[in-house]
C-alpha positions in Angstrom: -5.1 -25.0 15.9 -8.8 -25.7 16.5 -11.6 -25.3 14.0 -15.2 -25.0 14.9 -18.4 -23.8 13.4 -20.1 -21.8 16.2 -19.7 -18.1 16.9 -21.2 -16.0 19.6 -23.8 -13.5 18.7 -21.8 -10.8 20.5 -18.6 -11.3 18.5 -20.5 -11.5 15.2 -22.3 -8.2 15.7 -19.2 -6.3 16.9 -17.1 -7.5 13.9 -19.6 -6.9 11.1 -21.0 -3.6 12.5 -17.9 -1.8 13.6 -15.1 -3.1 11.3 -16.5 -4.0 7.9 -15.1 -1.7 5.3 -17.1 -1.1 2.1 -16.4 2.6 1.5 -15.0 2.0 -2.0 -17.8 -0.5 -3.2 -19.4 2.0 -5.6 -17.4 4.0 -8.1 -18.9 7.0 -10.0 -16.7 8.6 -12.6 -16.6 9.9 -16.2 -19.7 10.6 -18.3 -22.5 8.9 -16.3 -20.3 5.9 -15.8 -19.7 3.7 -12.7 -18.8 0.3 -11.3 -20.3 -1.7 -8.4 -17.8 -3.9 -6.5 -20.3 -5.1 -3.8 -20.6 -8.5 -5.4 -16.9 -9.1 -5.7 -16.8 -8.8 -9.5 -17.3 -5.2 -10.7 -20.5 -4.6 -12.7 -21.4 -1.3 -14.5 -23.5 1.3 -12.9 -25.7 3.2 -15.4 -27.7 5.5 -13.1 -25.2 8.2 -12.5 -26.1 11.8 -13.2 -22.6 13.1 -13.3 -20.6 14.2 -16.3 -17.0 14.4 -15.0 -14.4 15.0 -17.7 -11.6 14.1 -15.3 -11.5 13.7 -11.5 -14.3 12.5 -9.2 -14.9 10.9 -5.8 -17.5 8.6 -4.3 -18.2 7.0 -1.0 -20.3 4.1 0.2 -21.6 3.1 3.6 -18.6 1.4 5.4 -20.9 -1.4 6.7 -23.5 -2.1 4.0 -21.7 -0.8 0.9 -24.7 1.2 -0.1 -23.9 4.4 -2.0 -23.8 7.6 0.2 -22.8 10.3 -2.4 -20.5 11.2 -5.2 -19.0 14.4 -6.6 -17.1 16.0 -9.5 -15.7 18.6 -7.1 -18.4 21.1 -8.1 -21.7 19.3 -7.4 -22.6 16.6 -4.8 -25.1 13.9 -5.7 -26.8 11.8 -3.1 -27.8 8.1 -3.3 -31.0 9.1 -5.2 -28.8 10.7 -7.9 -30.0 14.2 -7.1 -27.9 17.1 -6.0 -27.8 17.5 -2.2 -29.2 20.6 -0.5 -26.3 23.2 -0.6 -24.5 20.6 -2.8 -23.6 22.8 -5.7 -20.9 25.4 -6.1 -17.9 23.5 -4.7 -14.6 25.1 -5.9 -12.9 22.1 -7.4 -11.5 22.5 -10.9 -13.6 20.9 -13.7 -10.5 19.4 -15.3 -8.4 18.7 -12.1 -6.7 15.2 -12.1 -7.7 14.5 -8.4 -10.4 17.1 -8.1 -12.0 15.6 -5.0 -11.4 13.2 -2.1 -13.9 12.1 0.5 -12.6 11.4 4.0 -14.9 10.3 6.9 -14.6 12.4 10.0 -13.1 10.3 12.8 -15.4 9.7 15.7 -18.5 10.4 13.7 -20.9 8.1 11.9 -22.5 10.9 9.9 -19.9 13.5 8.9 -17.6 13.4 5.8 -15.1 15.9 4.5 -15.0 16.6 0.7 -11.5 18.0 -0.2 -11.2 19.7 -3.6 -8.4 20.9 -5.7 -8.4 23.6 -8.4 -7.2 22.9 -11.9 -3.8 23.9 -13.3 -2.5 25.5 -10.0 -5.5 27.9 -9.9 -6.0 30.4 -7.1 -9.0 28.4 -5.6 -6.4 26.0 -4.2 -7.2 23.2 -1.7 -10.5 23.5 0.1 -12.9 21.3 2.1 -16.6 21.1 2.5 -18.5 19.0 5.0 -21.5 16.6 4.5 -23.8 15.5 7.3 -25.5 12.3 6.3 -28.1 12.5 9.1 -29.9 15.4 7.3 -32.5 15.3 4.5 -33.9 12.1 5.7 -30.6 10.3 5.7 -29.7 11.5 2.2 -27.2 14.1 3.4 -26.7 17.9 3.2 -23.6 19.9 2.6 -23.4 21.9 5.8 -20.1 23.8 5.3 -18.5 24.7 2.0 -15.3 25.7 0.4 -13.1 26.4 3.5 -9.6 27.3 2.2 -6.6 25.2 3.4 -3.9 26.2 1.0 -3.4 28.0 -2.3 -2.0 27.4 -4.9 -1.6 23.7 -5.2 -1.2 21.1 -8.0 -4.0 18.8 -9.0 -2.9 16.1 -6.5 -4.6 15.1 -3.3 -4.4 11.8 -1.5 -5.1 10.4 2.0 -4.4 7.3 4.1 -5.5 6.2 7.6 -2.8 6.5 10.3 -2.1 2.9 11.4 -3.3 2.1 14.9 -5.5 5.2 15.2 -8.8 6.5 13.9 -7.0 9.5 12.3 -6.2 10.2 8.6 -3.4 12.0 6.8 -4.4 14.1 3.8 -1.5 15.3 1.5 -1.4 17.9 -1.2 1.5 19.3 -3.2 2.2 23.0 -3.6 2.3 24.7 -7.0 5.6 26.4 -8.2 7.4 24.9 -5.2 8.7 21.6 -3.8 6.4 21.6 -0.7 4.1 18.9 0.5 1.2 19.9 2.8 0.1 17.1 5.2 -3.0 17.6 7.3 -3.9 15.2 10.1 -7.6 14.7 10.4 -8.9 13.7 13.8 -12.1 13.8 15.8 -11.2 17.4 16.7 -11.0 18.5 13.1 -8.2 19.3 10.5 -4.8 20.2 11.8 -2.4 22.9 10.6 -0.4 21.6 7.8 2.9 19.8 8.3 5.1 21.2 5.5 7.9 19.1 3.9 10.3 20.4 1.2 11.4 17.4 -0.8 11.9 16.4 -4.4 11.6 18.6 -7.5 9.9 22.0 -7.8 6.5 21.6 -9.5 7.1 24.8 -11.5 4.5 26.8 -13.4 6.5 27.1 -16.7 3.5 25.4 -18.3 0.1 24.7 -16.6 0.3 21.0 -17.5 3.1 20.5 -15.0 0.3 20.4 -12.4 -1.3 17.3 -14.0 -0.9 13.7 -12.6 -2.0 11.5 -9.8 -0.4 11.1 -6.3 -1.0 8.0 -4.2 -0.1 6.4 -0.9 0.8 2.7 -0.7 -1.2 0.3 1.4 0.6 1.0 4.7 1.0 4.8 4.2 4.8 4.7 4.6 5.4 5.5 0.9 4.1 8.2 -1.4 4.4 8.5 -5.2 3.4 11.1 -7.7 3.3 11.7 -11.5 4.5 15.2 -12.3 2.7 15.8 -15.6 4.6 17.7 -18.2 7.7 17.7 -16.0 8.0 14.2 -17.3 9.0 12.7 -13.9 7.7 10.3 -11.4 8.8 10.7 -7.7 8.7 8.2 -4.9 9.1 9.2 -1.3 9.1 7.9 2.3 6.2 9.2 4.4 6.3 9.2 8.2 2.9 8.2 9.4 3.7 9.5 12.9 4.8 13.0 11.9 3.4 13.6 8.4 6.9 14.4 7.0 7.8 13.5 3.4 11.4 12.6 2.6 14.0 10.6 0.6 12.9 11.3 -3.0 13.6 8.9 -5.8 13.1 10.4 -9.3 12.5 8.7 -12.6 12.6 10.7 -15.8 10.8 10.1 -19.0 11.0 11.1 -22.7 7.3 12.1 -22.6 4.6 13.1 -20.1 3.3 11.1 -17.2 -0.2 10.9 -15.6 -1.3 7.7 -13.7 0.3 6.2 -10.6 -0.7 3.3 -8.4 1.0 0.9 -5.9 0.4 -2.9 -5.9 -1.6 -4.1 -2.9 1.6 -5.6 -1.3 3.4 -2.2 -1.9 6.3 -3.9 -3.7 5.5 -2.7 -7.2 4.6 0.7 -8.7 2.6 1.2 -11.9 2.9 4.3 -14.0 1.1 5.5 -17.1 3.0 7.6 -19.6 2.4 9.3 -22.9 5.5 7.5 -24.4 4.8 5.6 -27.6 1.3 7.0 -27.6 0.5 5.4 -24.2 2.6 3.1 -22.1 1.8 1.2 -18.9 5.0 0.5 -16.8 5.8 -1.6 -13.7 8.6 -0.9 -11.3 10.0 -3.2 -8.6 10.3 -1.1 -5.4 12.2 -3.9 -3.6 15.3 -3.3 -5.7 18.2 -1.5 -3.9 18.1 1.8 -5.8 16.5 3.9 -8.5 18.9 2.8 -11.2 18.1 -0.8 -10.5 14.4 -0.1 -10.7 14.8 1.7 -14.0 16.9 -1.1 -15.4 14.4 -3.7 -14.5 11.3 -1.8 -15.6 8.6 -4.0 -17.2 6.5 -2.7 -20.1 3.0 -4.0 -19.3 1.1 -2.5 -22.3 1.5 0.1 -25.1 -2.2 0.8 -25.2 -2.8 4.3 -26.6 -4.2 7.1 -24.4 -3.8 5.5 -20.9 -4.6 8.0 -18.1 -5.4 7.3 -14.4 -4.9 4.1 -12.5 -6.9 3.0 -9.5 -6.6 0.0 -7.2 -10.0 -1.6 -6.5 -11.4 -3.2 -3.3 -10.8 -6.6 -5.1 -7.0 -6.0 -5.2 -6.9 -5.4 -8.9 -5.8 -2.2 -10.6 -8.1 -0.5 -13.0 -6.9 1.5 -16.1 -8.8 4.1 -18.0 -8.2 5.3 -21.6 -9.3 8.6 -22.9 -13.1 8.8 -23.2 -13.4 5.1 -23.6 -16.4 2.9 -22.8 -14.0 0.2 -21.7 -11.8 -0.1 -18.6 -8.6 -2.2 -18.5 -7.6 -4.4 -15.6 -4.3 -5.5 -14.1 -5.5 -8.8 -12.8 -2.6 -9.8 -10.5 -0.7 -6.5 -9.7 1.4 -8.1 -6.9 3.3 -10.2 -9.5 6.4 -9.0 -11.3 6.4 -9.1 -15.1 4.1 -8.5 -18.0 2.7 -12.0 -18.2 2.5 -12.5 -14.4 0.6 -9.3 -13.6 -1.9 -10.2 -16.5 -3.1 -6.9 -17.9 -6.4 -7.2 -19.8 -7.3 -4.3 -22.1 -11.0 -3.5 -22.6 -11.8 -5.9 -19.8 -15.0 -4.1 -18.7 -17.6 -2.5 -20.9 -19.2 0.5 -19.2 -21.8 1.0 -21.8 -23.1 -2.3 -23.1 -26.5 -0.7 -23.5 -25.2 2.0 -25.8 -26.3 4.8 -23.6 -23.3 7.1 -24.3 -21.5 6.3 -21.1 -17.7 6.6 -21.0 -14.8 7.1 -18.6 -13.8 10.6 -19.6 -10.2 10.6 -18.4 -10.9 9.9 -14.8 -11.4 7.3 -12.1 -12.7 8.1 -8.6 -10.2 9.1 -5.9 -10.3 7.1 -2.7 -8.6 7.1 0.7 -6.1 4.3 0.3 -7.1 2.6 3.5 -10.7 2.1 2.3 -9.4 -0.3 -0.4 -8.2 -2.9 2.1 -5.0 -4.7 1.3 -2.9 -7.3 3.1 0.6 -5.9 3.1 3.0 -6.7 5.9 3.3 -3.2 7.1 6.7 -1.9 8.2 7.1 -1.5 11.9 4.4 -4.0 12.8 5.5 -6.5 15.4 4.0 -8.8 18.0 2.2 -6.9 20.7 -1.2 -5.8 21.8 -1.9 -2.9 19.4 -4.0 -2.6 16.3 -0.9 -2.5 14.1 -0.4 -6.2 15.0 -3.6 -7.1 13.2 -2.7 -4.9 10.3 0.5 -7.0 9.9 -1.5 -10.2 9.2 -1.2 -11.1 5.5 -3.5 -13.1 3.1 -2.2 -14.2 -0.3 -2.9 -14.6 -3.1 -5.9 -12.2 -3.0 -7.9 -12.6 -5.2 -7.5 -16.3 -5.6 -9.1 -19.0 -7.7 -7.9 -21.8 -5.4 -7.0 -21.5 -1.7 -5.8 -18.5 0.4 -2.9 -18.6 2.8 -3.1 -16.6 6.0 0.1 -15.6 7.7 -0.6 -14.5 11.3 1.9 -12.1 12.9 -0.2 -11.7 16.1 1.4 -13.7 18.9 -1.6 -13.4 21.1 -2.6 -16.8 22.3 -6.3 -16.3 21.8 -6.5 -14.9 18.3 -9.8 -15.9 16.6 -10.6 -15.6 12.9 -14.3 -15.9 11.9 -14.9 -16.1 8.1 -18.2 -14.9 6.7 -19.5 -14.5 3.2 -20.8 -11.1 1.8 -24.2 -11.6 3.3 -22.8 -12.1 6.8 -23.3 -15.9 6.9 -20.7 -17.6 9.0 -18.5 -20.0 6.9 -16.0 -21.2 9.5 -14.1 -20.0 12.6 -10.5 -20.7 13.7 -9.3 -20.1 17.2 -6.1 -20.4 19.3 -3.9 -19.0 16.6 -0.5 -17.4 17.2 2.4 -16.7 14.8 1.3 -19.4 12.4 0.1 -20.0 8.8 -2.9 -21.8 7.5 -4.8 -22.2 4.3 -8.5 -21.9 3.7 -11.1 -21.3 1.0 -10.2 -24.1 -1.5 -13.9 -25.2 -1.7 -15.5 -21.7 -1.4 -17.7 -20.6 -4.2 -16.8 -17.4 -6.1 -17.5 -14.3 -4.2 -16.4 -11.9 -1.4 -15.5 -13.2 2.0 -14.5 -11.4 5.2 -12.0 -12.5 7.9 -13.1 -11.0 11.3 -10.1 -11.0 13.5 -10.0 -10.5 17.3 -7.4 -11.2 19.9 -7.3 -11.5 23.7 -6.8 -7.8 24.1 -10.0 -6.9 22.4 -8.4 -5.6 19.3 -10.5 -6.2 16.2 -10.0 -6.0 12.5 -11.4 -7.2 9.2 -9.6 -8.4 6.0 -11.5 -8.8 2.7 -10.7 -11.6 0.3 -12.1 -12.4 -3.2 -12.6 -15.9 -4.5 -12.7 -16.1 -8.3 -13.8 -18.8 -10.6 
């Protein structure tokens, strides 16, 4: 392995312009609350004009991390914190768990879809609106609104990028049925739904059965949901090629469930329940069956009123309590056990200035792929495709010491250029193939990017966070 400190201007521009991913840098949620991850460590945002009691979504420029817009599923605010032209009257439910989700349109630098879900299985169902960011002087307009996809549905919508392509899968769950609706989003638009019947019926015996989050894991090959007052969590396989959902595993509880999130490495699942007033649980998905997972469950916290969970771009998982000015953080979610995963309650104060800001009972909903992650994705093997780069793995991430990079790409001319958050080159490694190396021991705290390219012209970026 060679190490040098020069990089061609061509490579630098291609890597940072086309492949940097900052779409989840700015979080807007709750009552005028928010978090800014652009510096590596989240800091509160106090400029929001949104009062969202439950779900929300926000999106940032994928290159710069600058805010583009945010929504509560009813109104859409631009980066100036004003409602966009045609940006009111979206048909999301004001108390829907995952009321909105923003997905970039493949092949476009300007167009974004906003998907919305009605509350409690209402007749407004799953719809989409479209934002064109080239309009209104670059602040964006809503150019199409409330196009119906499916009704009725539960309050669950999630999405992931299809590995090796520019496409996305969006998944919703039907109401009073066992059906999943998976929509492939391509440069040509939104496909007809792929319908899978798997798992329990989300029945309408009480409207609260529609509550709860649904999430993909990092690689998109697993899907998990919390089925509200049905008091169950379900874990499924997802076929990223066909959009089919299958092989349910069901976990039952003595009380209701709400929050769900995978660890960055996809080995662990975190669940928030109403049990004991509020319990945060960890399940080991590497165990051979559901019974073994249940037997080995870890109680991470018994903090009251825990609701949604959301992985951040820094690899940590954020935890919201009902209408609190504080956010909890699972510091090391890839590690098994209460002490190892290191949950800190009241870790972030959203309202240090006593402005009346709080979380409501929501966190913003994101496309899983926009959060990064370094999992070794199933099916990735040596070759020339983009999936090879996605199989590379960095751990631990975040780290307060060094990082270890495991390279699965057997291309003989793989290069890795490491830059800081400003784009300044730190170092470059070349001639790498199927090897492991460490780096970053002497880096100062902050965000760094590994710009990866191989001899076939395949490019990718991994984000790492060095902590103090």
